[in-house]
py3Dmol code that shows the C-alpha trace and the ligand (Angstrom):
import py3Dmol

protein = """\
ATOM      1  CA  MET A   1       6.977 -97.881  39.374  1.00  0.00           C
ATOM      2  CA  ALA A   2       7.868 -98.487  35.732  1.00  0.00           C
ATOM      3  CA  SER A   3       8.157-102.172  34.761  1.00  0.00           C
ATOM      4  CA  GLN A   4      11.672-103.394  34.149  1.00  0.00           C
ATOM      5  CA  VAL A   5      12.295-104.105  30.543  1.00  0.00           C
ATOM      6  CA  THR A   6      15.355-106.001  29.309  1.00  0.00           C
ATOM      7  CA  PHE A   7      16.388-106.120  25.721  1.00  0.00           C
ATOM      8  CA  ILE A   8      18.421-109.245  24.700  1.00  0.00           C
ATOM      9  CA  GLY A   9      20.212-107.590  21.916  1.00  0.00           C
ATOM     10  CA  ALA A  10      21.076-104.094  21.492  1.00  0.00           C
ATOM     11  CA  GLY A  11      20.980-103.678  17.611  1.00  0.00           C
ATOM     12  CA  ASN A  12      18.771-101.584  15.214  1.00  0.00           C
ATOM     13  CA  MET A  13      15.321-102.821  16.348  1.00  0.00           C
ATOM     14  CA  ALA A  14      16.148-102.795  20.075  1.00  0.00           C
ATOM     15  CA  SER A  15      17.573 -99.422  20.055  1.00  0.00           C
ATOM     16  CA  ALA A  16      14.758 -98.008  17.925  1.00  0.00           C
ATOM     17  CA  ILE A  17      12.300 -99.392  20.523  1.00  0.00           C
ATOM     18  CA  PHE A  18      14.049 -98.319  23.722  1.00  0.00           C
ATOM     19  CA  GLY A  19      15.097 -95.037  22.181  1.00  0.00           C
ATOM     20  CA  GLY A  20      11.371 -94.391  21.344  1.00  0.00           C
ATOM     21  CA  MET A  21      10.242 -95.320  24.911  1.00  0.00           C
ATOM     22  CA  ILE A  22      12.789 -92.842  26.337  1.00  0.00           C
ATOM     23  CA  ASP A  23      11.848 -90.307  24.043  1.00  0.00           C
ATOM     24  CA  ASN A  24       8.192 -90.858  25.159  1.00  0.00           C
ATOM     25  CA  GLY A  25       9.054 -90.388  28.838  1.00  0.00           C
ATOM     26  CA  TYR A  26       9.864 -93.972  29.958  1.00  0.00           C
ATOM     27  CA  PRO A  27      12.680 -93.992  32.644  1.00  0.00           C
ATOM     28  CA  ALA A  28      15.803 -95.053  31.147  1.00  0.00           C
ATOM     29  CA  THR A  29      16.831 -96.588  34.364  1.00  0.00           C
ATOM     30  CA  ALA A  30      14.033 -99.186  33.974  1.00  0.00           C
ATOM     31  CA  ILE A  31      15.712-100.307  30.681  1.00  0.00           C
ATOM     32  CA  THR A  32      18.583-102.716  30.357  1.00  0.00           C
ATOM     33  CA  ALA A  33      20.077-103.931  27.027  1.00  0.00           C
ATOM     34  CA  THR A  34      22.521-106.707  26.372  1.00  0.00           C
ATOM     35  CA  SER A  35      25.069-107.602  23.793  1.00  0.00           C
ATOM     36  CA  PRO A  36      28.466-109.005  23.318  1.00  0.00           C
ATOM     37  CA  ASP A  37      29.559-105.860  21.780  1.00  0.00           C
ATOM     38  CA  ALA A  38      31.334-104.069  24.705  1.00  0.00           C
ATOM     39  CA  GLU A  39      31.836-100.776  22.550  1.00  0.00           C
ATOM     40  CA  ARG A  40      28.076-100.586  21.646  1.00  0.00           C
ATOM     41  CA  LEU A  41      27.156-101.024  25.200  1.00  0.00           C
ATOM     42  CA  THR A  42      29.354 -98.211  26.490  1.00  0.00           C
ATOM     43  CA  ALA A  43      27.991 -95.913  23.813  1.00  0.00           C
ATOM     44  CA  LEU A  44      24.431 -96.707  24.734  1.00  0.00           C
ATOM     45  CA  ALA A  45      24.865 -96.276  28.287  1.00  0.00           C
ATOM     46  CA  ALA A  46      26.572 -92.935  27.828  1.00  0.00           C
ATOM     47  CA  GLU A  47      24.039 -91.736  25.274  1.00  0.00           C
ATOM     48  CA  ARG A  48      20.752 -93.159  26.680  1.00  0.00           C
ATOM     49  CA  GLY A  49      21.538 -93.752  30.366  1.00  0.00           C
ATOM     50  CA  ILE A  50      20.230 -97.324  30.196  1.00  0.00           C
ATOM     51  CA  HIS A  51      21.695-100.181  32.036  1.00  0.00           C
ATOM     52  CA  THR A  52      23.947-102.449  29.851  1.00  0.00           C
ATOM     53  CA  THR A  53      25.608-105.629  30.419  1.00  0.00           C
ATOM     54  CA  ASP A  54      26.975-108.665  28.286  1.00  0.00           C
ATOM     55  CA  ASP A  55      25.426-111.177  30.681  1.00  0.00           C
ATOM     56  CA  ASN A  56      22.009-112.141  29.284  1.00  0.00           C
ATOM     57  CA  ALA A  57      20.974-114.393  32.093  1.00  0.00           C
ATOM     58  CA  ALA A  58      21.853-111.536  34.836  1.00  0.00           C
ATOM     59  CA  ALA A  59      19.964-109.007  32.775  1.00  0.00           C
ATOM     60  CA  VAL A  60      16.841-111.344  33.061  1.00  0.00           C
ATOM     61  CA  ALA A  61      17.032-111.668  36.776  1.00  0.00           C
ATOM     62  CA  GLU A  62      14.955-108.641  37.728  1.00  0.00           C
ATOM     63  CA  ALA A  63      13.081-108.022  34.414  1.00  0.00           C
ATOM     64  CA  ASP A  64       9.164-107.760  34.061  1.00  0.00           C
ATOM     65  CA  VAL A  65       9.550-107.897  30.393  1.00  0.00           C
ATOM     66  CA  VAL A  66      12.247-109.673  28.285  1.00  0.00           C
ATOM     67  CA  VAL A  67      12.341-108.309  24.615  1.00  0.00           C
ATOM     68  CA  LEU A  68      14.110-110.943  22.306  1.00  0.00           C
ATOM     69  CA  ALA A  69      15.766-108.666  19.767  1.00  0.00           C
ATOM     70  CA  VAL A  70      18.646-110.827  18.319  1.00  0.00           C
ATOM     71  CA  LYS A  71      18.795-112.343  14.735  1.00  0.00           C
ATOM     72  CA  PRO A  72      16.503-115.380  14.333  1.00  0.00           C
ATOM     73  CA  GLN A  73      19.516-117.655  13.495  1.00  0.00           C
ATOM     74  CA  ILE A  74      20.983-117.322  16.980  1.00  0.00           C
ATOM     75  CA  MET A  75      17.656-117.184  18.842  1.00  0.00           C
ATOM     76  CA  ARG A  76      17.675-120.906  19.872  1.00  0.00           C
ATOM     77  CA  GLU A  77      21.064-120.713  21.440  1.00  0.00           C
ATOM     78  CA  VAL A  78      20.347-117.452  23.118  1.00  0.00           C
ATOM     79  CA  CYS A  79      17.006-118.680  24.335  1.00  0.00           C
ATOM     80  CA  GLU A  80      18.544-121.874  25.757  1.00  0.00           C
ATOM     81  CA  GLY A  81      21.114-119.733  27.620  1.00  0.00           C
ATOM     82  CA  LEU A  82      18.379-117.759  29.228  1.00  0.00           C
ATOM     83  CA  ARG A  83      16.152-120.661  30.235  1.00  0.00           C
ATOM     84  CA  ASP A  84      17.017-120.959  33.862  1.00  0.00           C
ATOM     85  CA  ALA A  85      16.886-117.372  34.670  1.00  0.00           C
ATOM     86  CA  VAL A  86      13.466-116.922  32.705  1.00  0.00           C
ATOM     87  CA  GLN A  87      12.083-119.839  34.423  1.00  0.00           C
ATOM     88  CA  ALA A  88      13.015-118.525  37.822  1.00  0.00           C
ATOM     89  CA  ARG A  89      11.604-115.043  37.090  1.00  0.00           C
ATOM     90  CA  ARG A  90       8.814-115.785  34.442  1.00  0.00           C
ATOM     91  CA  PRO A  91       8.683-112.330  32.854  1.00  0.00           C
ATOM     92  CA  LEU A  92       6.535-111.464  29.866  1.00  0.00           C
ATOM     93  CA  ILE A  93       8.546-112.528  26.704  1.00  0.00           C
ATOM     94  CA  VAL A  94       8.221-110.078  23.706  1.00  0.00           C
ATOM     95  CA  SER A  95       9.823-111.323  20.452  1.00  0.00           C
ATOM     96  CA  VAL A  96      10.477-109.049  17.463  1.00  0.00           C
ATOM     97  CA  ALA A  97      12.239-112.034  15.510  1.00  0.00           C
ATOM     98  CA  ALA A  98      10.921-112.769  12.067  1.00  0.00           C
ATOM     99  CA  GLY A  99       9.635-116.272  11.472  1.00  0.00           C
ATOM    100  CA  LEU A 100       9.688-117.853  14.936  1.00  0.00           C
ATOM    101  CA  THR A 101       6.387-118.859  16.628  1.00  0.00           C
ATOM    102  CA  ALA A 102       5.368-118.154  20.155  1.00  0.00           C
ATOM    103  CA  GLU A 103       5.235-121.940  20.773  1.00  0.00           C
ATOM    104  CA  THR A 104       8.777-122.526  19.417  1.00  0.00           C
ATOM    105  CA  LEU A 105      10.167-119.555  21.662  1.00  0.00           C
ATOM    106  CA  ASP A 106       8.110-120.802  24.706  1.00  0.00           C
ATOM    107  CA  THR A 107       9.618-124.507  24.191  1.00  0.00           C
ATOM    108  CA  TRP A 108      13.282-123.091  23.814  1.00  0.00           C
ATOM    109  CA  LEU A 109      12.808-120.959  27.056  1.00  0.00           C
ATOM    110  CA  GLY A 110      11.498-123.986  29.091  1.00  0.00           C
ATOM    111  CA  GLY A 111       7.632-123.690  28.518  1.00  0.00           C
ATOM    112  CA  ASP A 112       4.571-122.290  30.177  1.00  0.00           C
ATOM    113  CA  LEU A 113       5.515-118.647  29.560  1.00  0.00           C
ATOM    114  CA  ALA A 114       3.501-115.475  28.500  1.00  0.00           C
ATOM    115  CA  VAL A 115       4.738-114.763  25.137  1.00  0.00           C
ATOM    116  CA  VAL A 116       3.929-111.826  22.611  1.00  0.00           C
ATOM    117  CA  ARG A 117       5.184-112.022  19.152  1.00  0.00           C
ATOM    118  CA  CYS A 118       5.525-108.854  17.073  1.00  0.00           C
ATOM    119  CA  MET A 119       5.959-108.373  13.341  1.00  0.00           C
ATOM    120  CA  PRO A 120       7.419-104.912  13.231  1.00  0.00           C
ATOM    121  CA  ASN A 121       8.713-103.226  10.014  1.00  0.00           C
ATOM    122  CA  THR A 122      11.772-101.163   8.986  1.00  0.00           C
ATOM    123  CA  PRO A 123      10.133 -97.714   9.301  1.00  0.00           C
ATOM    124  CA  SER A 124      10.143 -98.569  13.161  1.00  0.00           C
ATOM    125  CA  LEU A 125      13.771 -97.168  12.909  1.00  0.00           C
ATOM    126  CA  VAL A 126      12.435 -93.794  12.097  1.00  0.00           C
ATOM    127  CA  GLY A 127       9.625 -93.963  14.530  1.00  0.00           C
ATOM    128  CA  ALA A 128       6.977 -94.656  11.704  1.00  0.00           C
ATOM    129  CA  GLY A 129       6.666 -98.285  12.107  1.00  0.00           C
ATOM    130  CA  ALA A 130       3.633-100.647  11.866  1.00  0.00           C
ATOM    131  CA  SER A 131       3.474-103.597  13.979  1.00  0.00           C
ATOM    132  CA  GLY A 132       1.203-106.678  14.254  1.00  0.00           C
ATOM    133  CA  LEU A 133       1.258-108.290  17.653  1.00  0.00           C
ATOM    134  CA  TYR A 134      -0.018-111.677  18.818  1.00  0.00           C
ATOM    135  CA  ALA A 135      -0.287-112.851  22.500  1.00  0.00           C
ATOM    136  CA  ASN A 136      -0.461-116.390  23.533  1.00  0.00           C
ATOM    137  CA  ALA A 137      -3.123-117.521  26.180  1.00  0.00           C
ATOM    138  CA  ARG A 138      -0.907-116.997  29.140  1.00  0.00           C
ATOM    139  CA  VAL A 139      -0.544-113.242  28.490  1.00  0.00           C
ATOM    140  CA  SER A 140      -2.533-110.983  30.844  1.00  0.00           C
ATOM    141  CA  ASP A 141      -4.316-107.848  29.979  1.00  0.00           C
ATOM    142  CA  ALA A 142      -1.805-105.652  31.723  1.00  0.00           C
ATOM    143  CA  GLN A 143       0.923-107.417  29.834  1.00  0.00           C
ATOM    144  CA  ARG A 144      -0.811-106.801  26.536  1.00  0.00           C
ATOM    145  CA  GLU A 145      -0.909-103.052  27.619  1.00  0.00           C
ATOM    146  CA  LEU A 146       2.775-103.148  28.232  1.00  0.00           C
ATOM    147  CA  ALA A 147       3.631-104.739  25.010  1.00  0.00           C
ATOM    148  CA  THR A 148       1.463-102.093  23.242  1.00  0.00           C
ATOM    149  CA  THR A 149       3.350 -99.374  25.142  1.00  0.00           C
ATOM    150  CA  LEU A 150       6.760-100.929  23.793  1.00  0.00           C
ATOM    151  CA  LEU A 151       5.824-101.144  20.386  1.00  0.00           C
ATOM    152  CA  GLU A 152       3.865 -97.840  20.037  1.00  0.00           C
ATOM    153  CA  ALA A 153       7.302 -96.204  20.974  1.00  0.00           C
ATOM    154  CA  VAL A 154       8.223 -96.939  17.320  1.00  0.00           C
ATOM    155  CA  GLY A 155       4.736 -96.544  15.545  1.00  0.00           C
ATOM    156  CA  ILE A 156       1.359 -97.979  15.453  1.00  0.00           C
ATOM    157  CA  VAL A 157       0.274-101.345  16.781  1.00  0.00           C
ATOM    158  CA  GLU A 158      -2.493-103.778  15.689  1.00  0.00           C
ATOM    159  CA  TRP A 159      -3.338-106.938  17.519  1.00  0.00           C
ATOM    160  CA  VAL A 160      -4.345-110.142  15.816  1.00  0.00           C
ATOM    161  CA  ASP A 161      -6.068-112.883  17.718  1.00  0.00           C
ATOM    162  CA  ASP A 162      -4.737-115.732  15.579  1.00  0.00           C
ATOM    163  CA  GLU A 163      -1.028-116.124  15.174  1.00  0.00           C
ATOM    164  CA  ALA A 164      -1.263-117.325  11.444  1.00  0.00           C
ATOM    165  CA  LEU A 165      -2.701-113.817  10.666  1.00  0.00           C
ATOM    166  CA  LEU A 166       0.774-112.552  11.546  1.00  0.00           C
ATOM    167  CA  GLU A 167       1.584-113.915   7.917  1.00  0.00           C
ATOM    168  CA  ALA A 168      -0.876-111.542   6.556  1.00  0.00           C
ATOM    169  CA  VAL A 169       0.513-108.784   8.689  1.00  0.00           C
ATOM    170  CA  THR A 170       4.073-109.723   7.054  1.00  0.00           C
ATOM    171  CA  ALA A 171       2.395-109.448   3.566  1.00  0.00           C
ATOM    172  CA  VAL A 172       0.813-106.077   4.171  1.00  0.00           C
ATOM    173  CA  SER A 173       3.233-104.124   6.529  1.00  0.00           C
ATOM    174  CA  GLY A 174       6.206-106.260   7.275  1.00  0.00           C
ATOM    175  CA  SER A 175       7.275-106.353   3.630  1.00  0.00           C
ATOM    176  CA  GLY A 176       5.092-103.440   2.655  1.00  0.00           C
ATOM    177  CA  PRO A 177       7.758-100.593   2.726  1.00  0.00           C
ATOM    178  CA  ALA A 178       9.474-102.320  -0.019  1.00  0.00           C
ATOM    179  CA  TYR A 179       6.310-102.155  -2.177  1.00  0.00           C
ATOM    180  CA  PHE A 180       6.088 -98.461  -1.714  1.00  0.00           C
ATOM    181  CA  PHE A 181       9.991 -98.139  -2.469  1.00  0.00           C
ATOM    182  CA  LEU A 182       9.254 -99.863  -5.679  1.00  0.00           C
ATOM    183  CA  VAL A 183       6.340 -97.531  -6.451  1.00  0.00           C
ATOM    184  CA  PHE A 184       8.679 -94.583  -5.709  1.00  0.00           C
ATOM    185  CA  GLU A 185      11.169 -95.776  -7.942  1.00  0.00           C
ATOM    186  CA  ALA A 186       8.790 -96.435 -10.753  1.00  0.00           C
ATOM    187  CA  LEU A 187       7.086 -92.955 -10.262  1.00  0.00           C
ATOM    188  CA  GLU A 188      10.454 -91.342 -10.408  1.00  0.00           C
ATOM    189  CA  GLU A 189      11.452 -93.116 -13.594  1.00  0.00           C
ATOM    190  CA  ALA A 190       8.120 -92.131 -15.127  1.00  0.00           C
ATOM    191  CA  GLY A 191       8.711 -88.580 -14.228  1.00  0.00           C
ATOM    192  CA  VAL A 192      12.116 -88.543 -15.852  1.00  0.00           C
ATOM    193  CA  ARG A 193      10.664 -89.985 -18.978  1.00  0.00           C
ATOM    194  CA  LEU A 194       8.271 -87.054 -19.001  1.00  0.00           C
ATOM    195  CA  GLY A 195      11.384 -84.703 -18.731  1.00  0.00           C
ATOM    196  CA  LEU A 196      11.714 -83.927 -15.197  1.00  0.00           C
ATOM    197  CA  PRO A 197      15.239 -84.116 -13.622  1.00  0.00           C
ATOM    198  CA  ALA A 198      15.599 -87.252 -11.656  1.00  0.00           C
ATOM    199  CA  ALA A 199      16.139 -85.384  -8.267  1.00  0.00           C
ATOM    200  CA  THR A 200      12.964 -83.227  -8.911  1.00  0.00           C
ATOM    201  CA  ALA A 201      11.007 -86.324  -9.782  1.00  0.00           C
ATOM    202  CA  ARG A 202      12.182 -88.166  -6.598  1.00  0.00           C
ATOM    203  CA  ARG A 203      11.335 -85.389  -4.164  1.00  0.00           C
ATOM    204  CA  LEU A 204       7.992 -84.856  -5.728  1.00  0.00           C
ATOM    205  CA  ALA A 205       7.216 -88.736  -5.632  1.00  0.00           C
ATOM    206  CA  LEU A 206       8.325 -89.123  -2.004  1.00  0.00           C
ATOM    207  CA  GLN A 207       6.524 -86.131  -0.852  1.00  0.00           C
ATOM    208  CA  THR A 208       3.403 -87.200  -2.675  1.00  0.00           C
ATOM    209  CA  GLY A 209       3.441 -90.592  -0.925  1.00  0.00           C
ATOM    210  CA  LEU A 210       3.912 -88.921   2.589  1.00  0.00           C
ATOM    211  CA  GLY A 211       1.217 -86.527   1.827  1.00  0.00           C
ATOM    212  CA  ALA A 212      -1.265 -89.076   0.580  1.00  0.00           C
ATOM    213  CA  ALA A 213      -0.697 -91.312   3.623  1.00  0.00           C
ATOM    214  CA  THR A 214      -0.906 -88.363   6.078  1.00  0.00           C
ATOM    215  CA  MET A 215      -4.104 -87.122   4.428  1.00  0.00           C
ATOM    216  CA  ALA A 216      -5.690 -90.707   4.484  1.00  0.00           C
ATOM    217  CA  GLN A 217      -4.785 -91.153   8.087  1.00  0.00           C
ATOM    218  CA  ARG A 218      -6.219 -87.873   8.993  1.00  0.00           C
ATOM    219  CA  SER A 219      -9.379 -88.020   6.832  1.00  0.00           C
ATOM    220  CA  GLU A 220     -12.882 -89.198   7.871  1.00  0.00           C
ATOM    221  CA  HIS A 221     -13.119 -90.691   4.242  1.00  0.00           C
ATOM    222  CA  ASP A 222     -11.680 -94.120   3.287  1.00  0.00           C
ATOM    223  CA  PRO A 223      -9.032 -94.094   0.773  1.00  0.00           C
ATOM    224  CA  ALA A 224     -11.490 -95.094  -2.074  1.00  0.00           C
ATOM    225  CA  GLN A 225     -13.375 -91.907  -1.428  1.00  0.00           C
ATOM    226  CA  LEU A 226     -10.324 -89.741  -1.383  1.00  0.00           C
ATOM    227  CA  ARG A 227      -9.339 -91.221  -4.674  1.00  0.00           C
ATOM    228  CA  ARG A 228     -12.672 -90.483  -6.274  1.00  0.00           C
ATOM    229  CA  ASN A 229     -12.577 -87.026  -4.712  1.00  0.00           C
ATOM    230  CA  VAL A 230      -9.438 -86.336  -6.983  1.00  0.00           C
ATOM    231  CA  MET A 231     -10.828 -87.950 -10.059  1.00  0.00           C
ATOM    232  CA  SER A 232     -12.884 -85.324 -11.836  1.00  0.00           C
ATOM    233  CA  PRO A 233     -14.783 -86.791 -14.626  1.00  0.00           C
ATOM    234  CA  GLY A 234     -12.828 -86.594 -17.843  1.00  0.00           C
ATOM    235  CA  GLY A 235      -9.846 -85.191 -16.025  1.00  0.00           C
ATOM    236  CA  THR A 236      -6.152 -86.076 -15.722  1.00  0.00           C
ATOM    237  CA  THR A 237      -6.257 -88.205 -12.576  1.00  0.00           C
ATOM    238  CA  GLU A 238      -9.146 -90.278 -13.774  1.00  0.00           C
ATOM    239  CA  ARG A 239      -7.070 -91.248 -16.940  1.00  0.00           C
ATOM    240  CA  ALA A 240      -4.150 -92.211 -14.968  1.00  0.00           C
ATOM    241  CA  ILE A 241      -6.340 -94.373 -12.441  1.00  0.00           C
ATOM    242  CA  HIS A 242      -8.093 -96.142 -15.425  1.00  0.00           C
ATOM    243  CA  SER A 243      -4.636 -96.910 -16.904  1.00  0.00           C
ATOM    244  CA  LEU A 244      -3.446 -98.470 -13.603  1.00  0.00           C
ATOM    245  CA  GLU A 245      -6.621-100.385 -13.036  1.00  0.00           C
ATOM    246  CA  ASP A 246      -6.612-101.751 -16.606  1.00  0.00           C
ATOM    247  CA  GLY A 247      -3.141-102.836 -16.113  1.00  0.00           C
ATOM    248  CA  GLY A 248      -4.234-104.930 -13.085  1.00  0.00           C
ATOM    249  CA  LEU A 249      -2.652-103.251 -10.208  1.00  0.00           C
ATOM    250  CA  ARG A 250      -5.175-104.590  -7.726  1.00  0.00           C
ATOM    251  CA  GLU A 251      -4.494-108.215  -8.946  1.00  0.00           C
ATOM    252  CA  LEU A 252      -0.752-107.612  -8.825  1.00  0.00           C
ATOM    253  CA  PHE A 253      -0.982-106.568  -5.097  1.00  0.00           C
ATOM    254  CA  ALA A 254      -3.232-109.743  -4.384  1.00  0.00           C
ATOM    255  CA  ASP A 255      -0.849-111.938  -5.964  1.00  0.00           C
ATOM    256  CA  ALA A 256       2.388-110.296  -4.358  1.00  0.00           C
ATOM    257  CA  THR A 257       0.839-110.551  -0.990  1.00  0.00           C
ATOM    258  CA  GLU A 258      -0.267-113.964  -1.339  1.00  0.00           C
ATOM    259  CA  ALA A 259       3.298-115.031  -2.425  1.00  0.00           C
ATOM    260  CA  CYS A 260       4.676-113.146   0.491  1.00  0.00           C
ATOM    261  CA  ALA A 261       2.313-114.952   2.999  1.00  0.00           C
ATOM    262  CA  ALA A 262       3.078-118.367   1.625  1.00  0.00           C
ATOM    263  CA  ARG A 263       6.745-117.746   2.016  1.00  0.00           C
ATOM    264  CA  ALA A 264       6.187-116.586   5.584  1.00  0.00           C
ATOM    265  CA  ARG A 265       4.406-119.902   6.185  1.00  0.00           C
ATOM    266  CA  GLU A 266       7.235-121.926   4.683  1.00  0.00           C
ATOM    267  CA  MET A 267       9.760-120.113   6.877  1.00  0.00           C
ATOM    268  CA  ALA A 268       7.800-120.528  10.123  1.00  0.00           C
TER     269      ALA A 268
END
"""
ligand_1 = """\
44
NAD
P 21.038 -106.220 14.676
O 22.055 -107.073 13.964
O 21.028 -104.729 14.376
O 21.018 -106.525 16.218
C 21.207 -107.670 16.725
C 21.901 -107.407 18.117
O 22.084 -108.614 18.932
C 23.246 -106.847 18.104
O 23.253 -105.784 19.173
C 24.098 -107.870 18.615
O 25.316 -107.362 19.193
C 23.255 -108.599 19.449
N 23.743 -109.845 19.759
C 24.369 -110.922 19.064
N 24.643 -111.964 19.741
C 24.037 -111.829 20.925
C 23.717 -112.615 22.061
N 24.279 -113.895 22.060
N 23.257 -112.147 23.151
C 22.739 -110.917 23.232
N 22.886 -110.066 22.068
C 23.478 -110.581 21.033
O 19.623 -106.717 14.132
P 18.153 -106.003 14.057
O 17.855 -105.405 12.799
O 18.009 -105.202 15.156
O 17.292 -107.414 14.234
C 16.870 -107.953 15.527
C 15.551 -108.740 15.413
O 14.578 -107.901 14.904
C 15.698 -109.821 14.445
O 15.188 -110.977 14.880
C 14.730 -109.352 13.210
O 14.102 -110.462 12.633
C 13.862 -108.451 13.989
N 13.443 -107.470 13.039
C 14.118 -106.357 12.528
C 13.599 -105.597 11.729
C 14.433 -104.265 11.255
O 13.768 -103.366 10.840
N 15.603 -104.105 11.622
C 12.245 -105.530 11.278
C 11.471 -106.560 11.710
C 11.999 -107.590 12.578
"""
view = py3Dmol.view(width=600, height=400)
view.addModel(protein, "pdb")
view.setStyle({"model": 0}, {"cartoon": {"style": "trace"}})
view.addModel(ligand_1, "xyz")
view.setStyle({"model": 1}, {"stick": {}})
view.zoomTo()
view.show()
């Protein structure tokens, strides 16, 4: 029998995850989502066939996994409202909320719980996410596998064994989509300066990013080797890469990710 999974919150991130689970064959009847938004719940029940309710505590009563997917600002209040139901049932807690530690969530929920904390990213909304996961000491191997199944429904999963490393995950993949959006903007602008229509430059830039990532994921070579493979001596790519290296691209990424991780530490 499939584990019963309850999502507290039925917004973008929750619906991306349960939508991906259902698309991957997870039974919709084993999924419950809660929200105060009655219209949203009616639509989800009709479209996806999941159970829905506006009663968070009731939704936890038979859950094996509770996914906390509300905004961080209201998480404390939501957790405190769930405390009795969670302590009675003791399900695995999975949080996708930015910046709240496993310890904090555990305390708000009454303590002594198995908690998995995730750092997903926005491409999860199109099934191409990258999530970093951390499990506290009470999480069993079977629960780890379950958490992996949930987050793999929206992309790839990497586990870290030290919660502080989620700050590094934030710096690489959590905030990472925006770095690539900036690169796409810059490449489009550069193409326009060289005479291309903006729409053409954008399509070429985006497809090139997608193609490079796909090629790097499928290749047996690392990205450095793939880069060298397209840099013929004295050729066009070599000129461009030297210009980026001379301009300090690597140092810029090191500084940007350090600043990002430092900010994540401040917010935790
Ligand atoms: P969202 O606003 O789309 O969804 C929040 C949901 O919570 C809504 O369905 C809302 O009706 C519901 N809600 C509000 N009050 C509630 C209550 N008292 N009880 C139950 N449900 C309630 O937000 P989102 O983008 O899905 O973000 C949810 C979490 O995911 C956040 O903690 C955020 O940090 C995390 N996250 C989101 C993304 C992303 O790409 N959207 C990326 C990383 C992390």
